[in-house]
Jmol script that loads the backbone (N, CA, C; Angstrom):
load data "model"
ATOM      1  N   LEU A   1      54.393  27.435 -51.408  1.00  0.00           N
ATOM      2  CA  LEU A   1      54.440  29.040 -51.942  1.00  0.00           C
ATOM      3  C   LEU A   1      54.441  28.705 -53.471  1.00  0.00           C
ATOM      4  N   GLY A   2      53.377  29.513 -54.003  1.00  0.00           N
ATOM      5  CA  GLY A   2      53.064  29.459 -55.470  1.00  0.00           C
ATOM      6  C   GLY A   2      52.714  27.952 -56.005  1.00  0.00           C
ATOM      7  N   ASP A   3      51.965  27.172 -55.322  1.00  0.00           N
ATOM      8  CA  ASP A   3      51.720  25.878 -55.676  1.00  0.00           C
ATOM      9  C   ASP A   3      50.165  25.725 -55.827  1.00  0.00           C
ATOM     10  N   TRP A   4      49.897  24.616 -56.813  1.00  0.00           N
ATOM     11  CA  TRP A   4      48.397  24.244 -57.071  1.00  0.00           C
ATOM     12  C   TRP A   4      48.100  22.909 -56.436  1.00  0.00           C
ATOM     13  N   GLN A   5      46.896  22.845 -56.050  1.00  0.00           N
ATOM     14  CA  GLN A   5      46.221  21.660 -55.792  1.00  0.00           C
ATOM     15  C   GLN A   5      44.905  21.591 -56.630  1.00  0.00           C
ATOM     16  N   TYR A   6      44.678  20.288 -57.176  1.00  0.00           N
ATOM     17  CA  TYR A   6      43.567  20.145 -58.180  1.00  0.00           C
ATOM     18  C   TYR A   6      42.562  19.179 -57.620  1.00  0.00           C
ATOM     19  N   TYR A   7      41.395  19.437 -58.046  1.00  0.00           N
ATOM     20  CA  TYR A   7      40.120  18.392 -57.815  1.00  0.00           C
ATOM     21  C   TYR A   7      39.534  18.396 -58.884  1.00  0.00           C
ATOM     22  N   ARG A   8      38.615  17.229 -59.257  1.00  0.00           N
ATOM     23  CA  ARG A   8      37.770  17.008 -60.328  1.00  0.00           C
ATOM     24  C   ARG A   8      36.384  16.753 -59.891  1.00  0.00           C
ATOM     25  N   ILE A   9      35.274  17.354 -60.499  1.00  0.00           N
ATOM     26  CA  ILE A   9      33.988  16.831 -60.410  1.00  0.00           C
ATOM     27  C   ILE A   9      33.279  16.659 -61.623  1.00  0.00           C
ATOM     28  N   THR A  10      32.577  15.627 -61.858  1.00  0.00           N
ATOM     29  CA  THR A  10      31.695  15.493 -63.159  1.00  0.00           C
ATOM     30  C   THR A  10      30.221  15.949 -62.857  1.00  0.00           C
ATOM     31  N   THR A  11      29.815  16.721 -63.740  1.00  0.00           N
ATOM     32  CA  THR A  11      28.239  17.076 -63.580  1.00  0.00           C
ATOM     33  C   THR A  11      27.579  16.546 -64.716  1.00  0.00           C
ATOM     34  N   PRO A  12      26.305  15.958 -64.350  1.00  0.00           N
ATOM     35  CA  PRO A  12      25.509  15.385 -65.240  1.00  0.00           C
ATOM     36  C   PRO A  12      24.757  16.474 -66.031  1.00  0.00           C
ATOM     37  N   ALA A  13      24.241  16.141 -67.197  1.00  0.00           N
ATOM     38  CA  ALA A  13      23.418  16.990 -68.061  1.00  0.00           C
ATOM     39  C   ALA A  13      22.376  17.942 -67.552  1.00  0.00           C
ATOM     40  N   ASP A  14      21.546  17.280 -66.397  1.00  0.00           N
ATOM     41  CA  ASP A  14      20.466  18.039 -65.907  1.00  0.00           C
ATOM     42  C   ASP A  14      20.661  18.918 -64.583  1.00  0.00           C
ATOM     43  N   ALA A  15      22.192  18.982 -64.493  1.00  0.00           N
ATOM     44  CA  ALA A  15      22.509  19.651 -63.223  1.00  0.00           C
ATOM     45  C   ALA A  15      22.151  21.194 -63.260  1.00  0.00           C
ATOM     46  N   ALA A  16      21.633  21.822 -62.247  1.00  0.00           N
ATOM     47  CA  ALA A  16      20.933  23.062 -62.378  1.00  0.00           C
ATOM     48  C   ALA A  16      22.192  24.039 -61.938  1.00  0.00           C
ATOM     49  N   GLN A  17      23.135  23.710 -61.123  1.00  0.00           N
ATOM     50  CA  GLN A  17      24.167  24.539 -60.522  1.00  0.00           C
ATOM     51  C   GLN A  17      25.345  23.705 -59.872  1.00  0.00           C
ATOM     52  N   LEU A  18      26.445  24.262 -60.176  1.00  0.00           N
ATOM     53  CA  LEU A  18      27.767  23.704 -59.532  1.00  0.00           C
ATOM     54  C   LEU A  18      28.231  24.936 -58.582  1.00  0.00           C
ATOM     55  N   LYS A  19      28.344  24.813 -57.343  1.00  0.00           N
ATOM     56  CA  LYS A  19      28.883  25.831 -56.479  1.00  0.00           C
ATOM     57  C   LYS A  19      30.147  25.245 -55.848  1.00  0.00           C
ATOM     58  N   VAL A  20      31.270  25.885 -55.964  1.00  0.00           N
ATOM     59  CA  VAL A  20      32.580  25.731 -55.369  1.00  0.00           C
ATOM     60  C   VAL A  20      33.066  26.602 -54.395  1.00  0.00           C
ATOM     61  N   THR A  21      33.363  26.190 -53.077  1.00  0.00           N
ATOM     62  CA  THR A  21      33.871  27.197 -52.048  1.00  0.00           C
ATOM     63  C   THR A  21      35.133  26.760 -51.380  1.00  0.00           C
ATOM     64  N   LEU A  22      35.931  27.644 -51.214  1.00  0.00           N
ATOM     65  CA  LEU A  22      37.144  27.516 -50.193  1.00  0.00           C
ATOM     66  C   LEU A  22      36.832  28.125 -48.856  1.00  0.00           C
ATOM     67  N   THR A  23      36.961  27.484 -47.951  1.00  0.00           N
ATOM     68  CA  THR A  23      36.677  28.119 -46.578  1.00  0.00           C
ATOM     69  C   THR A  23      37.765  27.683 -45.548  1.00  0.00           C
ATOM     70  N   LYS A  24      37.770  28.269 -44.381  1.00  0.00           N
ATOM     71  CA  LYS A  24      38.701  28.030 -43.353  1.00  0.00           C
ATOM     72  C   LYS A  24      40.216  28.091 -43.835  1.00  0.00           C
ATOM     73  N   LEU A  25      40.425  29.211 -44.449  1.00  0.00           N
ATOM     74  CA  LEU A  25      41.696  29.264 -45.122  1.00  0.00           C
ATOM     75  C   LEU A  25      42.691  30.032 -44.116  1.00  0.00           C
ATOM     76  N   SER A  26      43.966  29.550 -43.905  1.00  0.00           N
ATOM     77  CA  SER A  26      44.774  29.906 -43.145  1.00  0.00           C
ATOM     78  C   SER A  26      45.894  30.835 -43.727  1.00  0.00           C
ATOM     79  N   ALA A  27      45.767  30.929 -45.235  1.00  0.00           N
ATOM     80  CA  ALA A  27      46.803  31.614 -45.990  1.00  0.00           C
ATOM     81  C   ALA A  27      45.743  32.093 -47.216  1.00  0.00           C
ATOM     82  N   ASP A  28      46.333  33.088 -47.934  1.00  0.00           N
ATOM     83  CA  ASP A  28      45.907  33.444 -49.206  1.00  0.00           C
ATOM     84  C   ASP A  28      45.807  32.282 -50.256  1.00  0.00           C
ATOM     85  N   VAL A  29      44.678  31.859 -50.493  1.00  0.00           N
ATOM     86  CA  VAL A  29      44.454  30.822 -51.426  1.00  0.00           C
ATOM     87  C   VAL A  29      43.392  31.225 -52.456  1.00  0.00           C
ATOM     88  N   ASP A  30      43.772  31.179 -53.814  1.00  0.00           N
ATOM     89  CA  ASP A  30      42.624  31.572 -54.788  1.00  0.00           C
ATOM     90  C   ASP A  30      41.993  30.333 -55.534  1.00  0.00           C
ATOM     91  N   LEU A  31      40.782  30.630 -55.940  1.00  0.00           N
ATOM     92  CA  LEU A  31      40.004  29.466 -56.477  1.00  0.00           C
ATOM     93  C   LEU A  31      39.809  29.598 -57.978  1.00  0.00           C
ATOM     94  N   TYR A  32      40.046  28.634 -58.728  1.00  0.00           N
ATOM     95  CA  TYR A  32      39.878  28.552 -60.236  1.00  0.00           C
ATOM     96  C   TYR A  32      39.083  27.442 -60.660  1.00  0.00           C
ATOM     97  N   LEU A  33      38.250  27.575 -61.755  1.00  0.00           N
ATOM     98  CA  LEU A  33      37.582  26.519 -62.028  1.00  0.00           C
ATOM     99  C   LEU A  33      37.605  26.463 -63.654  1.00  0.00           C
ATOM    100  N   ARG A  34      37.703  25.421 -64.234  1.00  0.00           N
ATOM    101  CA  ARG A  34      37.872  25.243 -65.749  1.00  0.00           C
ATOM    102  C   ARG A  34      37.186  23.724 -66.164  1.00  0.00           C
ATOM    103  N   LYS A  35      36.659  24.142 -67.340  1.00  0.00           N
ATOM    104  CA  LYS A  35      36.044  22.978 -67.904  1.00  0.00           C
ATOM    105  C   LYS A  35      37.067  21.975 -68.816  1.00  0.00           C
ATOM    106  N   ALA A  36      37.039  20.770 -68.607  1.00  0.00           N
ATOM    107  CA  ALA A  36      37.613  19.644 -69.272  1.00  0.00           C
ATOM    108  C   ALA A  36      39.163  19.563 -69.049  1.00  0.00           C
ATOM    109  N   SER A  37      39.768  20.553 -68.403  1.00  0.00           N
ATOM    110  CA  SER A  37      41.199  20.490 -68.113  1.00  0.00           C
ATOM    111  C   SER A  37      41.687  21.506 -66.990  1.00  0.00           C
ATOM    112  N   ARG A  38      42.831  21.184 -66.351  1.00  0.00           N
ATOM    113  CA  ARG A  38      43.233  21.895 -65.188  1.00  0.00           C
ATOM    114  C   ARG A  38      43.261  23.343 -65.453  1.00  0.00           C
ATOM    115  N   PRO A  39      42.623  24.234 -64.546  1.00  0.00           N
ATOM    116  CA  PRO A  39      43.036  25.707 -64.679  1.00  0.00           C
ATOM    117  C   PRO A  39      44.403  26.139 -64.341  1.00  0.00           C
ATOM    118  N   GLN A  40      44.972  27.116 -64.950  1.00  0.00           N
ATOM    119  CA  GLN A  40      46.072  27.648 -64.790  1.00  0.00           C
ATOM    120  C   GLN A  40      45.818  29.249 -64.654  1.00  0.00           C
ATOM    121  N   GLN A  41      46.897  29.916 -64.086  1.00  0.00           N
ATOM    122  CA  GLN A  41      46.775  31.338 -63.852  1.00  0.00           C
ATOM    123  C   GLN A  41      45.968  32.249 -64.923  1.00  0.00           C
ATOM    124  N   PHE A  42      46.252  31.941 -66.109  1.00  0.00           N
ATOM    125  CA  PHE A  42      45.659  32.496 -67.357  1.00  0.00           C
ATOM    126  C   PHE A  42      44.630  31.682 -68.064  1.00  0.00           C
ATOM    127  N   GLU A  43      44.451  30.559 -67.641  1.00  0.00           N
ATOM    128  CA  GLU A  43      43.596  29.613 -68.446  1.00  0.00           C
ATOM    129  C   GLU A  43      42.384  29.099 -67.378  1.00  0.00           C
ATOM    130  N   TYR A  44      41.304  29.600 -67.534  1.00  0.00           N
ATOM    131  CA  TYR A  44      40.210  29.191 -66.688  1.00  0.00           C
ATOM    132  C   TYR A  44      38.828  29.628 -67.293  1.00  0.00           C
ATOM    133  N   ASN A  45      37.866  29.013 -66.742  1.00  0.00           N
ATOM    134  CA  ASN A  45      36.389  29.553 -67.059  1.00  0.00           C
ATOM    135  C   ASN A  45      35.886  30.700 -66.040  1.00  0.00           C
ATOM    136  N   LYS A  46      36.279  30.305 -64.768  1.00  0.00           N
ATOM    137  CA  LYS A  46      35.906  31.331 -63.650  1.00  0.00           C
ATOM    138  C   LYS A  46      36.951  31.305 -62.506  1.00  0.00           C
ATOM    139  N   ARG A  47      37.278  32.527 -61.896  1.00  0.00           N
ATOM    140  CA  ARG A  47      38.058  32.420 -60.655  1.00  0.00           C
ATOM    141  C   ARG A  47      37.502  33.319 -59.679  1.00  0.00           C
ATOM    142  N   SER A  48      38.221  33.139 -58.475  1.00  0.00           N
ATOM    143  CA  SER A  48      37.826  34.107 -57.372  1.00  0.00           C
ATOM    144  C   SER A  48      39.134  34.304 -56.654  1.00  0.00           C
ATOM    145  N   ILE A  49      39.567  35.590 -56.747  1.00  0.00           N
ATOM    146  CA  ILE A  49      40.896  35.805 -56.275  1.00  0.00           C
ATOM    147  C   ILE A  49      40.947  36.941 -55.187  1.00  0.00           C
ATOM    148  N   LYS A  50      40.118  36.717 -54.013  1.00  0.00           N
ATOM    149  CA  LYS A  50      40.197  37.559 -53.107  1.00  0.00           C
ATOM    150  C   LYS A  50      41.527  37.780 -52.190  1.00  0.00           C
ATOM    151  N   VAL A  51      41.735  38.880 -51.668  1.00  0.00           N
ATOM    152  CA  VAL A  51      43.035  38.918 -50.981  1.00  0.00           C
ATOM    153  C   VAL A  51      42.883  38.346 -49.600  1.00  0.00           C
ATOM    154  N   GLY A  52      43.828  37.864 -49.035  1.00  0.00           N
ATOM    155  CA  GLY A  52      43.874  37.308 -47.749  1.00  0.00           C
ATOM    156  C   GLY A  52      43.208  35.931 -47.407  1.00  0.00           C
ATOM    157  N   THR A  53      42.590  35.873 -46.263  1.00  0.00           N
ATOM    158  CA  THR A  53      41.904  34.493 -45.929  1.00  0.00           C
ATOM    159  C   THR A  53      40.334  34.640 -45.959  1.00  0.00           C
ATOM    160  N   LEU A  54      39.839  35.491 -46.869  1.00  0.00           N
ATOM    161  CA  LEU A  54      38.393  35.479 -47.009  1.00  0.00           C
ATOM    162  C   LEU A  54      38.056  34.340 -47.957  1.00  0.00           C
ATOM    163  N   SER A  55      36.831  33.779 -47.668  1.00  0.00           N
ATOM    164  CA  SER A  55      36.234  32.574 -48.281  1.00  0.00           C
ATOM    165  C   SER A  55      36.137  32.935 -49.765  1.00  0.00           C
ATOM    166  N   GLU A  56      36.436  31.966 -50.587  1.00  0.00           N
ATOM    167  CA  GLU A  56      36.316  32.090 -52.171  1.00  0.00           C
ATOM    168  C   GLU A  56      35.185  31.359 -52.603  1.00  0.00           C
ATOM    169  N   THR A  57      34.488  31.676 -53.610  1.00  0.00           N
ATOM    170  CA  THR A  57      33.204  31.064 -54.103  1.00  0.00           C
ATOM    171  C   THR A  57      32.960  31.195 -55.645  1.00  0.00           C
ATOM    172  N   ILE A  58      32.786  30.163 -56.244  1.00  0.00           N
ATOM    173  CA  ILE A  58      32.480  30.204 -57.847  1.00  0.00           C
ATOM    174  C   ILE A  58      31.098  29.513 -57.941  1.00  0.00           C
ATOM    175  N   THR A  59      30.338  30.018 -58.710  1.00  0.00           N
ATOM    176  CA  THR A  59      28.953  29.349 -59.047  1.00  0.00           C
ATOM    177  C   THR A  59      28.797  29.326 -60.535  1.00  0.00           C
ATOM    178  N   ILE A  60      28.615  28.125 -61.048  1.00  0.00           N
ATOM    179  CA  ILE A  60      28.273  27.915 -62.484  1.00  0.00           C
ATOM    180  C   ILE A  60      26.853  27.533 -62.707  1.00  0.00           C
ATOM    181  N   LYS A  61      25.831  28.312 -63.130  1.00  0.00           N
ATOM    182  CA  LYS A  61      24.543  27.930 -63.661  1.00  0.00           C
ATOM    183  C   LYS A  61      24.655  26.849 -64.666  1.00  0.00           C
ATOM    184  N   ASN A  62      23.589  25.871 -64.699  1.00  0.00           N
ATOM    185  CA  ASN A  62      23.580  25.046 -65.848  1.00  0.00           C
ATOM    186  C   ASN A  62      25.018  24.474 -66.307  1.00  0.00           C
ATOM    187  N   PRO A  63      25.649  23.695 -65.533  1.00  0.00           N
ATOM    188  CA  PRO A  63      27.084  23.375 -65.921  1.00  0.00           C
ATOM    189  C   PRO A  63      27.211  22.340 -66.982  1.00  0.00           C
ATOM    190  N   GLY A  64      26.123  21.745 -67.187  1.00  0.00           N
ATOM    191  CA  GLY A  64      25.984  20.766 -68.438  1.00  0.00           C
ATOM    192  C   GLY A  64      26.840  19.509 -67.919  1.00  0.00           C
ATOM    193  N   GLU A  65      26.728  18.587 -68.937  1.00  0.00           N
ATOM    194  CA  GLU A  65      27.353  17.106 -68.747  1.00  0.00           C
ATOM    195  C   GLU A  65      28.904  17.527 -69.115  1.00  0.00           C
ATOM    196  N   ASN A  66      29.697  17.584 -68.123  1.00  0.00           N
ATOM    197  CA  ASN A  66      31.140  18.025 -68.137  1.00  0.00           C
ATOM    198  C   ASN A  66      31.807  17.452 -67.014  1.00  0.00           C
ATOM    199  N   VAL A  67      33.291  17.488 -67.221  1.00  0.00           N
ATOM    200  CA  VAL A  67      34.193  17.301 -66.231  1.00  0.00           C
ATOM    201  C   VAL A  67      34.867  18.725 -65.962  1.00  0.00           C
ATOM    202  N   TRP A  68      34.537  19.038 -64.628  1.00  0.00           N
ATOM    203  CA  TRP A  68      35.069  20.411 -64.189  1.00  0.00           C
ATOM    204  C   TRP A  68      36.278  20.284 -63.355  1.00  0.00           C
ATOM    205  N   TYR A  69      37.281  20.924 -63.466  1.00  0.00           N
ATOM    206  CA  TYR A  69      38.669  20.873 -62.731  1.00  0.00           C
ATOM    207  C   TYR A  69      38.639  22.147 -61.777  1.00  0.00           C
ATOM    208  N   ILE A  70      38.802  21.943 -60.477  1.00  0.00           N
ATOM    209  CA  ILE A  70      38.819  22.909 -59.430  1.00  0.00           C
ATOM    210  C   ILE A  70      40.374  23.079 -59.096  1.00  0.00           C
ATOM    211  N   GLY A  71      40.902  24.392 -59.301  1.00  0.00           N
ATOM    212  CA  GLY A  71      42.195  24.528 -58.806  1.00  0.00           C
ATOM    213  C   GLY A  71      42.336  25.466 -57.696  1.00  0.00           C
ATOM    214  N   ALA A  72      43.098  25.189 -56.708  1.00  0.00           N
ATOM    215  CA  ALA A  72      43.539  25.962 -55.643  1.00  0.00           C
ATOM    216  C   ALA A  72      44.883  26.391 -55.807  1.00  0.00           C
ATOM    217  N   TYR A  73      45.227  27.772 -55.647  1.00  0.00           N
ATOM    218  CA  TYR A  73      46.419  28.172 -56.032  1.00  0.00           C
ATOM    219  C   TYR A  73      46.830  29.038 -54.718  1.00  0.00           C
ATOM    220  N   GLY A  74      47.958  28.666 -53.949  1.00  0.00           N
ATOM    221  CA  GLY A  74      48.106  29.142 -52.699  1.00  0.00           C
ATOM    222  C   GLY A  74      49.595  30.032 -52.919  1.00  0.00           C
ATOM    223  N   SER A  75      49.463  31.233 -52.444  1.00  0.00           N
ATOM    224  CA  SER A  75      50.559  32.026 -52.468  1.00  0.00           C
ATOM    225  C   SER A  75      51.595  31.963 -51.224  1.00  0.00           C
ATOM    226  N   ALA A  76      50.937  31.218 -50.298  1.00  0.00           N
ATOM    227  CA  ALA A  76      51.883  30.860 -49.189  1.00  0.00           C
ATOM    228  C   ALA A  76      51.244  29.582 -48.555  1.00  0.00           C
ATOM    229  N   LYS A  77      52.084  28.794 -47.644  1.00  0.00           N
ATOM    230  CA  LYS A  77      51.869  27.549 -47.238  1.00  0.00           C
ATOM    231  C   LYS A  77      50.579  27.747 -46.179  1.00  0.00           C
ATOM    232  N   GLY A  78      49.602  26.777 -46.362  1.00  0.00           N
ATOM    233  CA  GLY A  78      48.412  27.050 -45.605  1.00  0.00           C
ATOM    234  C   GLY A  78      47.366  25.931 -45.737  1.00  0.00           C
ATOM    235  N   LYS A  79      46.370  26.027 -45.058  1.00  0.00           N
ATOM    236  CA  LYS A  79      45.174  25.014 -45.119  1.00  0.00           C
ATOM    237  C   LYS A  79      43.998  25.608 -45.624  1.00  0.00           C
ATOM    238  N   TYR A  80      43.174  24.813 -46.067  1.00  0.00           N
ATOM    239  CA  TYR A  80      41.755  25.257 -46.376  1.00  0.00           C
ATOM    240  C   TYR A  80      40.762  24.038 -46.605  1.00  0.00           C
ATOM    241  N   THR A  81      39.669  24.368 -46.586  1.00  0.00           N
ATOM    242  CA  THR A  81      38.523  23.396 -46.922  1.00  0.00           C
ATOM    243  C   THR A  81      37.874  23.667 -48.212  1.00  0.00           C
ATOM    244  N   VAL A  82      37.831  22.775 -49.074  1.00  0.00           N
ATOM    245  CA  VAL A  82      37.185  22.796 -50.526  1.00  0.00           C
ATOM    246  C   VAL A  82      35.809  22.011 -50.466  1.00  0.00           C
ATOM    247  N   LYS A  83      34.702  22.846 -51.112  1.00  0.00           N
ATOM    248  CA  LYS A  83      33.626  22.199 -50.910  1.00  0.00           C
ATOM    249  C   LYS A  83      32.872  22.277 -52.275  1.00  0.00           C
ATOM    250  N   ALA A  84      32.327  21.252 -52.897  1.00  0.00           N
ATOM    251  CA  ALA A  84      31.596  21.589 -54.255  1.00  0.00           C
ATOM    252  C   ALA A  84      30.149  20.912 -54.049  1.00  0.00           C
ATOM    253  N   VAL A  85      29.122  21.793 -54.275  1.00  0.00           N
ATOM    254  CA  VAL A  85      27.748  21.346 -54.164  1.00  0.00           C
ATOM    255  C   VAL A  85      27.230  21.231 -55.589  1.00  0.00           C
ATOM    256  N   LEU A  86      26.624  20.166 -55.988  1.00  0.00           N
ATOM    257  CA  LEU A  86      26.042  20.151 -57.256  1.00  0.00           C
ATOM    258  C   LEU A  86      24.437  20.106 -56.887  1.00  0.00           C
ATOM    259  N   THR A  87      23.737  21.039 -57.440  1.00  0.00           N
ATOM    260  CA  THR A  87      22.297  21.210 -57.142  1.00  0.00           C
ATOM    261  C   THR A  87      21.523  20.599 -58.567  1.00  0.00           C
ATOM    262  N   MET A  88      20.790  19.736 -58.228  1.00  0.00           N
ATOM    263  CA  MET A  88      19.950  19.119 -59.144  1.00  0.00           C
ATOM    264  C   MET A  88      18.577  19.749 -59.469  1.00  0.00           C
ATOM    265  N   PRO A  89      17.931  19.532 -60.667  1.00  0.00           N
ATOM    266  CA  PRO A  89      16.603  20.153 -60.775  1.00  0.00           C
ATOM    267  C   PRO A  89      15.399  20.240 -59.722  1.00  0.00           C
ATOM    268  N   LEU A  90      15.341  19.323 -59.051  1.00  0.00           N
ATOM    269  CA  LEU A  90      14.295  19.083 -57.983  1.00  0.00           C
ATOM    270  C   LEU A  90      14.911  19.556 -56.603  1.00  0.00           C
ATOM    271  N   GLY A  91      15.978  20.233 -56.642  1.00  0.00           N
ATOM    272  CA  GLY A  91      16.467  20.883 -55.300  1.00  0.00           C
ATOM    273  C   GLY A  91      17.348  19.981 -54.562  1.00  0.00           C
ATOM    274  N   GLY A  92      17.681  18.577 -55.051  1.00  0.00           N
ATOM    275  CA  GLY A  92      18.519  17.850 -54.380  1.00  0.00           C
ATOM    276  C   GLY A  92      19.903  18.412 -54.525  1.00  0.00           C
ATOM    277  N   GLU A  93      20.684  18.029 -53.531  1.00  0.00           N
ATOM    278  CA  GLU A  93      22.077  18.319 -53.562  1.00  0.00           C
ATOM    279  C   GLU A  93      22.977  17.323 -53.291  1.00  0.00           C
ATOM    280  N   GLN A  94      24.057  17.258 -53.933  1.00  0.00           N
ATOM    281  CA  GLN A  94      25.185  16.164 -53.899  1.00  0.00           C
ATOM    282  C   GLN A  94      26.536  16.966 -53.422  1.00  0.00           C
ATOM    283  N   PRO A  95      26.742  16.875 -52.088  1.00  0.00           N
ATOM    284  CA  PRO A  95      28.076  17.737 -51.725  1.00  0.00           C
ATOM    285  C   PRO A  95      29.149  16.931 -51.824  1.00  0.00           C
ATOM    286  N   LEU A  96      30.211  17.546 -51.876  1.00  0.00           N
ATOM    287  CA  LEU A  96      31.630  16.821 -51.963  1.00  0.00           C
ATOM    288  C   LEU A  96      32.513  17.887 -51.031  1.00  0.00           C
ATOM    289  N   GLU A  97      33.012  17.339 -50.116  1.00  0.00           N
ATOM    290  CA  GLU A  97      33.825  18.201 -49.172  1.00  0.00           C
ATOM    291  C   GLU A  97      35.189  17.491 -48.815  1.00  0.00           C
ATOM    292  N   GLU A  98      36.246  18.295 -48.888  1.00  0.00           N
ATOM    293  CA  GLU A  98      37.535  17.670 -48.622  1.00  0.00           C
ATOM    294  C   GLU A  98      38.267  18.690 -47.681  1.00  0.00           C
ATOM    295  N   GLU A  99      38.916  18.330 -46.768  1.00  0.00           N
ATOM    296  CA  GLU A  99      39.924  19.390 -45.947  1.00  0.00           C
ATOM    297  C   GLU A  99      41.410  18.739 -46.469  1.00  0.00           C
ATOM    298  N   THR A 100      41.927  19.750 -46.849  1.00  0.00           N
ATOM    299  CA  THR A 100      43.271  19.490 -47.489  1.00  0.00           C
ATOM    300  C   THR A 100      44.645  19.824 -46.465  1.00  0.00           C
ATOM    301  N   PRO A 101      45.682  18.757 -46.697  1.00  0.00           N
ATOM    302  CA  PRO A 101      46.770  19.046 -45.909  1.00  0.00           C
ATOM    303  C   PRO A 101      47.502  20.332 -46.374  1.00  0.00           C
ATOM    304  N   ASP A 102      48.497  20.628 -45.503  1.00  0.00           N
ATOM    305  CA  ASP A 102      49.324  21.704 -46.010  1.00  0.00           C
ATOM    306  C   ASP A 102      49.936  21.515 -47.445  1.00  0.00           C
ATOM    307  N   PHE A 103      50.069  22.626 -48.190  1.00  0.00           N
ATOM    308  CA  PHE A 103      50.702  22.336 -49.428  1.00  0.00           C
ATOM    309  C   PHE A 103      51.627  23.572 -49.643  1.00  0.00           C
TER     310      PHE A 103
END
end "model"
wireframe off; spacefill off
backbone 0.3
color backbone group
């Protein structure tokens, strides 16, 4: 209840897009994204805060050469799957997917 889980992804200078999704939610979990440091409730670059167990998605066009921190904030104990897909200029994708334990 009221807890954060964090993930990190490094994007190269020529990345075309970074897309982060939360799916398979068993509780209300919100998605935050912040460049260079961990997001917090009022400190983030982008967020998705849908009510309930709907999937959450954030897309960043041309994310540049950066370290991005993904924050998942749960208002209740539950599970979810986080997936980050990095799209490169020629259409290649580098997916990262992780299923999380209860938090």
